[in-house]
N, C-alpha and C positions, 0 to 999 in steps of 0.2 A: 311778287311781280315787280315792286319797285326796285328790289335789289337787282333783279335781272335786267331791268330797264337801264339802271345806272351803269351796270357793267357794259351792256351793249353800247352805251353812249361813249364809255371810256374807250372801247375798241374802236369805234369810228373816228373819235377825236384823235387817238394816238395814231392810228394808221394814216389819217389825213396829214398829221404832222410829218410823218416819215415820208410820205410822197413829196410833200412840198420841199422838204430838206434835200431829197435826191434830186428833184428837178433843178433846184437852185444850184446844187453841185454841178449838175450836168451843163447848166449855163455858164457856170464859171470855167468849166473845162472847155467849152466851146470858145469862150473869150480868149482863153489862153492860146488855143490853137490858131486863132485868127489875129492874134496880136492886138485885141481890143481892150483898152483900158476899162476895168469895171466901173470906174467912178463916172465914166462917160455915158453910161447906158440909162436911158430914161425908162419909165414904166411900159411904154408900148414896145420898145425894143426887147425888154425882158419877156413880155407876154408873147411876142412873135417867136422868140427863141425857145420858150417853153413849148409852144404848139408845134414848132419845127422839130423839136426833140422828141415830142410825142408821137408825130408822124413818123419819124425815123425808127422809133422803137417798135411801132405797129406794122412797119414794112411799107409796101406799096399802098397807094390810095385804093379805096374800095369803092365800087360803084353804087351799092346800096346798103341799107341799114341792116339787112340780114347778114351781110359779110361782116359788117362791124361787130354785130353781136357774136358771130362765130370766132372772130378774131379775139374777142374779149374772154370768150370761153376757154380758148386755147391758151390764154395767158394766165388763167386761174391756177394757181400752183399751190394753194394751201397757206402760204405766207407771202403776202403781197410785196414785201420790200426787197425782193430779189429780182434783178434784171440782167440779162447778158450784156446789155450795153453799158453797164456802169463801169467806172474807171477801176474799181477794185472791189475786193470782198467787203461784205458788211458783217461777216462772222468772225469770231475770234478763234485763235489757234488753241487746240487741245494738246498740251504738252504732256502727253501720258508717259512717254519713255524718256525719262531723265538720266538713265545710266549712262555712263561714259562709253561702255561697250555695246550699248544698244545701236542696231543698224536700221531701226524702224523709223520711218518718217512720221510726222505729226498728223493728226486728223482735225477735222473741224470740231469746235466746241458747240454741241447742239443740245446737250442733255439738260441745260439749265433754262429752258424756255418758261415763260410765265404762263399762268393758268389761261389768260385771255388769248394768248397766242395759239395755244393748243385749241382752246374752245372755238376760235375762228376758224382754224385749219379745218376741223372735223365738221363744223356746222356748215360753213359756206362752200367748202371745196371738196372735201373727201366723202362725206356721208349725206349731207343735205337732209332731205325728209325721207330717207329710204326705209324699208321694212327690213326686219331681221334677215329674211331670205334673200334680200337684194344687197347685202353688205358687200359680198365678194365682187359682185359685178360693179358696184359703185367704186370700190377700192381700185379695181383693175382700171377702170376708165380714168381715175385720178392719177394713177401711176403712169399711164400711157401718156398723159398730157404734161406731166411734171418732170419725169425723169429723163436724162440724157440717154438716147437709145444705145450709145456705144462709145468705146474709145475714151474711158476715164479709169483713173487708177483708184483702187481701194484696199483697205486693210481687211482681209478676210479673218474674222476674230471669232474664235470658239474658246470653249473651256481648257482645250488642250494646246492649242497653238495660235500664233498670229502670223499671217504670211501676206505679203504684198501680191496683188493680182491686178490684172487688167480686164475690164469688162468689155466683151465683144458683142454681146447680144442680150436681150432681155426676153424671159418667158413670163409675161405679166400674169397670165391666168393662174400659173403655178406659183407665183411670187418668187421667181428664181432668176438667176442671171448666168449667162454662158461666159466662163472666165478662162484665162490662162495665167500661168506663173510669169512673173516679170523677172527677166534675167539682167544682171546677176541677182540671184535668189535672196530676198531679204526676209527673215523670219526669226521668231523667237517661239520656243516651245517649253512646255512644262514636263516633257519626257523626251526620250531619244527618238527623233524622227529625221529621216534623210530625205533628200530630194526626191529619190525613187519612190519614197512612201507618199509624198504629195502627189507625184504623177499617177501612182496607182489609185489613190484616193479619188482624184479627178476623173480617171478613166472610169472607175466604178460608178460614178454619179454622172457620167456623160459630160463632164467638165460644167455641170449646174450646181450652184450653191445658193442657198437661201438668201433673198435680198436682205433679210432682217439681220444676217450675220456680216453684212458689209458696211464699212464705215469709210467715207470718201477722204482721200488724202487731201491735205490742206493745200489750197492754191490761192494765191493772192489775187489772181486776175478777176475773181468774182464770177467766173463761168460756171462754177460748179456748186455754187451756194444753194441753188434751188434744189439740186439733186440730193445734197447733204440734208437739207431740211425735210425733203419728202421721205427720205429713208428714216429719219428720226420719227416723224409722224407715224409711219408704218410700224416701226419697231416698237414704240411706246403703245400704240393701239392694241397690238396683239399681245403685249406683255401685261398691260395694266387694265385694259378696258373689255377687250373680247373674251368671252367665255365659250367654251366648247358647245355648250348646250343652248347658246342664244338662238341659233337658226332652227332649232327644233321645238321652239315655243309653238303650242298649239294655237295661241292667239297671236297670229302674224300680222294682223291688220292694226298696227300702231306704229308711231314714229319712233324709230330705234334710238335716234339722237336724244329725244326728249326722255324716254323711259329709262334708258340704260346708260348711255354715253355721258349725258351731263352729270347725273348724280355720282357715277363711278369717278369721273374726273374730279368733281368737287371733293369727294372723299379722299382721293389721293392727295390732294394739296392740302387738305385739313390735317391729314396725318403727317405730311411732310413739314407743316408749320406748327406741330404739336397742339393741335386743336381738338384731337380725339384722345380720350383716356387711354393709357397703355393697356388697360385690361380689355377694353373693346377692340383695340387693334389686334391683340392676341387672339381674341375670340373670332374676329373676322378672318384672319388668316387661317386659323384651325377649321373654320367653316368652309373656306375655299378648298383647302386640302381635302376634307371629307367629302365635299360635293364633287370634286374631280374624281376621287377613287370611286364614289358611287356610280358616278356616270360611266366611268370606264368599265365596271362591272356589269352595268345594265346594258351597255352597248355590246359587250362581248356576248352576253346572254342572248340578245336580241339577235345578233348576227348568227349565233348558232341555230336559233330556232328558224330564222330565215333560210339558212343553208339546208335544213332538213324540212323544207316547206311541203314536200310531198308526204311526209309523215305527219300523223296527229301528234302534237305537242302532249307530253305527259304532264300529269297534274303537279308533280313536284316542280318542274320548271315554270309552270304557270304561276304557281303560288311564290316561288322565289322571284320571278320577274315583277309581280305586283308589289311585293314587299320592297324591293329595290326602287321601284318607280315611286312609291309612297315616301321613302326616305329622301329620294331626290328632290321631290316636290317640297318636302319639309326643309331641306337645306336650302333650296332656291328661295323659299319664302322668308327665311331667316336672313339670308344675304340681302334680299331686297329692303328688309326692314332697316338693316344697318346702313344700307347705301342711301335711304331716303333721310335727309337731314331732319325732317319733322318728327319721324317715327323712331330715330335712331336712339334717343334716350328715353322715350316714352315706353318703348315696349322691349327693346333688346337688351339694354345694359343692366347687368346685375351687380356691378360694382367691381373696384379693383382688388386684386389679390394682395396689394401692399398693405392694406390695413390689418390683414390677418396675421402679419408678422409682430404686431403690437398687441400683446396679451395682457389681460387684467393682472395686475400685480397683487391685489388684495391688501389685507391688512399687514403691517409689519409685525415681525415676530416679537419684537419688544413691546408691541401695543402701543408705541408712541405714535402721536399725530404731530404733523408739521405744518406751520403757517409759512408759506413761501411768499417773500416780498420781492416784487420785481421793480427794479429802479436802475436807471443808468447814472443819474445825478440827482441828489437831493440836498435838502438843508435842514437845520435843526428845527425850524418852526413846523416844517412838513412832517418830520419825524415825530415831534411832540403831538401834533394833531392825530397822526396815525396811531400812536401809542395809546392815546387817551380813547379814541373813538373805536379801534378795532383791536389792537393787540392785547390790551389788558383783558377785555371780555373773553377773547378766544384763548388766551394762554393762562386763564385762572388756574386750570388744573395743572398738576405737576406733570402730567403725561403728554405735555404739548411744548414743542420747541419751535424756534424761529430760524429760518434760512433766508439768505439773501441771493438773488439772482440778477444778471444784467438783461436777460431777455425772456419773454414768455415761454418759448419752446423749451428752454432747459428747465424752467421751473414746472411746467406740465410733465415733462419726461421723468422728473424726480419724484412725482407724486404717487402716493399709495392711497388706497381707499380712505375716505373721511378726511383728507387733507383739503386745506384752503389755500388759493392763490390770490393775492391782493397786488394788483398792478397799479403802481403810482402813476400820477400824470405824466405825459411825455409821448413821444411818437417812436414806436418800436418796429423796426422794419425786420421781417423775418424772411428767411431764405429756405424754409423747408416747411412741409405740412405739420399742422398741430393735431396729434392724435390724442384722444381722451378715452382711455379704455376703463377707467375706474370711476366710481361716484365721488366726485369732488366739487368743490365750489370755486368759480373763478369770478372775481369782482374788481371792477375798477374803483379806485379811491378817488371819486371826483365825478364830474359830468362826462358823458360819452365822448363830446368833442375835445375834452382834455385827455383822454386815455385812448390812444389810437394805436391799433395793431395793424400795419400795412404788410401785405403780401408782396414779396418781390420774387416768389418761387414760381417757375413755369412748370407746373405739375398737374396732377389729376384733380386735387382738392385743396382747399385752404384749411378748413377745420373739419375734423371727423369725430364723432362721437358715437361710442358704443357702450359707455358706461350705463349701469343700472339706474342711476339717479344723478345727473349732472345738472348744475345751476351756472348760468353765465349771466352777469348784469354789468350795467354801466360802462360798457366798452363800444368803441367805434371800430369796425372791421372794414378795411379797404382792400378790395380784391383787384388783382392784376394777373391775368392769364390763367387762373385756376380753372380747369376745364370742367370739372364735374360740378363744382359749386362752391359758393363762398362758405356754406356750412351744409354738411351732410350728416343727418342723424340715421345711422345704419341700424343700430340696436338699442335697446334700453330706452331710457327717458331723458330728455333734455328740456330743462325750463329756463326760458330766456326772458329777461325783463330789462326794458329801458336801455335797449342797445340800438345803435345805428349800423346798418349793413349797406355799404356802398359797393355795389357790384359792378363788375365790368363785362363778365361773360355770362355765368349762370347764378341763380339765387340759392335759396334754402331748399334742400331736398329731404323729404321724409320717406325713408324706405319701408318696405313691408315689415310688420311687427314692431316697428319703433313708434315712439311717443314724443310729440313735440308740443309744448305749451309756449306760446309767444305772446307776450304782454307788453304794450306801450313801446313797441319798437318801430323804427323807421327803415324801410327797405326800398331801395331805387336802384335803377341803372342796369338791370338784368336784361341781357339780349335774348333770354328765354323767358321762363316763368319766374316771377318773383318767389313764389312758393309752389313747389312741385310735390304733390301728394300721391304716394303709391297705394295699391291695394293692400289691405291688412293693417294699415297704420292708423294711428289715432292723432289727430291734429286739432289744437285749440288755438285760435286766433282772436284775440280780444284787444281792442283799442289800439290797433296798429295802423300806420300809414304804409301803403303799398302802392308805389307810383313809378311812372316813367320806365316800365318794363315792357317786354313783348306782350306777355299776358300777366295779369295780376296773380291769380291763383290758378294752377293747372291741376285738376282731379282726375286721376286715372281710375275711372268707374267700371272696372272689369275685375273679375275674380277668377282664379283657377283652383286647381285641387288643393293648393297649399295655403293660399291667401284668400281672405274673405273681403268683404267691402270695406273701404275706408270709413273711419267714423270722425265727423268733422263738426266743429263748433266755430261759427262766425258771428261775433258779436262787436258791435261799436267800432268797426273798422272803417277807415276812409280809403277807399280803392279808387284811384283817379289818374287820369293822364297816361294810361297804358295804350301801347300802339295798336294792340287787337282788343282783346276781351278784358273785363274785370275779373270774371270767373268763367273758366271753360272747363267742361267735362269731355273726357276722351272715353268713348264707348264702342263696343263692336257694332259694326254696321256696314254701310255701302259707301263709305268715304266722302259723305256730304257734311256740310256744316249747317247749323241753325243758328240764326241771330236773334237774340232775344234781349230787348232793352228794358231795364228796370224802370226807367222813367217814362213808361208808356210804349205801346206797341201797336201795330196794325189791327190787332185783334181786341184792343182795348175798348173801342167805342161800342162794340157789340155787347160788352160786358157790363156797361153803365147803363142805367135806367134812363127813361125819357126825362125824368125830373132832373137827373144830373145835367143831361144835355142842356135842359132849358136855363138851369141856373148858371151854367157856364156861358150860354149864349147871351143872357141879359146883360151881364157886366160888359161883355165884349162890345154889344151894340152901344152901350152908354159911353164906352171909351171912345168909340168911333165917332159918335156924335160930339163928344167933347172935343175931340180933336179937329173936327171941321168947324164948329160953331164958335169955338173959343177965340178970344183975342190973343195977341202976342203976349200980354202980361199973364195969360192963364196957361201957357204952354208948359211952364215948370211944374204947375200943380197937376196938369193932365199926365205929364210923364211920370210923376211920382205915383198917382193913382195906377197907372199901367203897370209900374213896376212891382207895386204892392200886390195887384191882381195876378201877375205872372208868378210871383212867389207863392200865392195861394194856390194857384193851379198846379205848381210843381209839387206842393205838399199833398194836394188832393190825389195826384197821380201816384206818388210815392206811397200814400196810404192805401190806395186801391189798386195794387199791382195787377198786372195782366194775368190771365190764366196760365200761360206758360211759365211765368216767374213764380206764381203760387206753387205750381207742380213741382218745379225745380226746388224750391225751399222745402217742400214736403217730402222730398226724396229721402229714401231710407238712409243714405249715407250721411245726411245732416242731423246731428243731435239737437242743434239749435242754431237758427239764423235770425238775428234780430238787430235792429238799430244800426245797420250799416249804411254808409253813404257811398254811392258810386257816381262819378263825375267824369265826363270828358274822355271816356274810353273809346278808342277809334272804331272798332266794329260793333261795339255794344257792351252792355254791362254783364250779360250772361250769354254764353254760347255752348253749343254741343258739337263735337267733332266726331263723326263715325269713321272708324278705320276698317 
């Protein structure tokens, strides 16, 4: 909600700024016409000019408020910053045809609109709070208000040809325009088409072409900016937002913009800005195609049954129809999960196929093991220390050799099973993901803040581990733009100790059947969960700090036919200052949230005995009397006693957790939960989300 509020605020602020700039420009234009020097105008003159300009734009004066409202409605066009009274266009030229022999004129550049511009157009002007069955009616009303009715030039653009036409009339309900060819004929084709062919095509369609295939020709006057933007909103909506099956939703009583338009629009821009893993994008596109095909088959079968309504449908058709309907509902449910930013990674994404390209190398044929030393610059003292502390013990056997590398990626890529990577102090910027397919050891030679690996790669993940037994220690990882996580354990076992994980997008992910042991690590900054635990995984978190994430630990507590429950150990962790929950469980249910605070809850007083209440009440009354009867010299002592009493109460509450917390800790997914500290988590220390 906070993010949506901020975005809405930005919309209002930006649009207000645009209006002020445009009115100011209008005043300057008026001054130029009348020969008035701009420096000689005071604030009153400017205000009068602004109101004068506003009245001129709105037309003649209206007699009542209702007429004013109607006029405002007529001016609503989807993007407020276009007005026919402006001195020039506010849109840029789209120079699509740069060839010397091209005869086609340029069009308006409208395809690069920002998220909030489309958001505002659909929410405030085009769709509002309409239901799915009302989308076409709302769209037609929007087009009727915003489009120029006739006498404008456009480029009729298809996959086969581009030709300049003049719009003579609009058929809003069918989303079509009545056009004629502009003489002399201006066109480009991808095959041989003559003017007679164009005329024949127009006659066959009664000179009507889809509005979505029209692009307004560029005009500097500004008279057609609004028409160009309106067609862009229409074109984008039916290409990226609208689905054929939307209007047939059985549950039609919901806000179409909130349920469908906003999440799909956000997903489009997330994909555009590389914030969605490539594997998930491919899966979403595949689901869309499968769902469209299934809907087409279902519609054809249903049409056939309706055509033969006088006859009783045979059992084969009924069974086939039910199967197609079930498939269609399954596809729609999967698409909804991917479109929902909360459920996208919780339920839908199974991982990128890129990691499958990196296979385990196993042992070397020679049986040799290699110690890979990573350093960009070093000195003799550091080398001597490394030799004494690590290289001599590791290379005591004759079957071990040493190799030097300048970056961690090349060192890990050169590893075979049983190798060791030692990273010397320094900051290493990597430009690709680090895949660990074999059982190796990666350790920093120094403190984590001295051995830093920073990700500059805008891809799906930072570090991916699939090795059977991988160890990582004494390294600080800094993440930038990795979509899937700073560290993803897909398969095998990863043991991580004394590491720092500075996240920017998402945190540590433990996939089904994988094992993670994380000891004495510091993880912070994730915009999702700090640690995300999938069904079937085993995760041990001991003596870690997890803080300043959206959620500290997110546990997916649901099982399917392949994965069982996760198995989790939480001991001596400090989970604090997370925006939502310290620990949250995601479970099948009705989509509600339960807030559970480890430091006491509303149910806690009922769980304490009367003696506990009396013991707590007596010190409180003594503190109150001490605060009122004491002199100024006793204030410090009273405050000190109150602070000590507050600490005692906090310890008592932590020792006697409420029943929901006890039930949570005794859940079968937890192997051990003890000695953890939860502090200042925004929505609570524990929570349950039912999807």
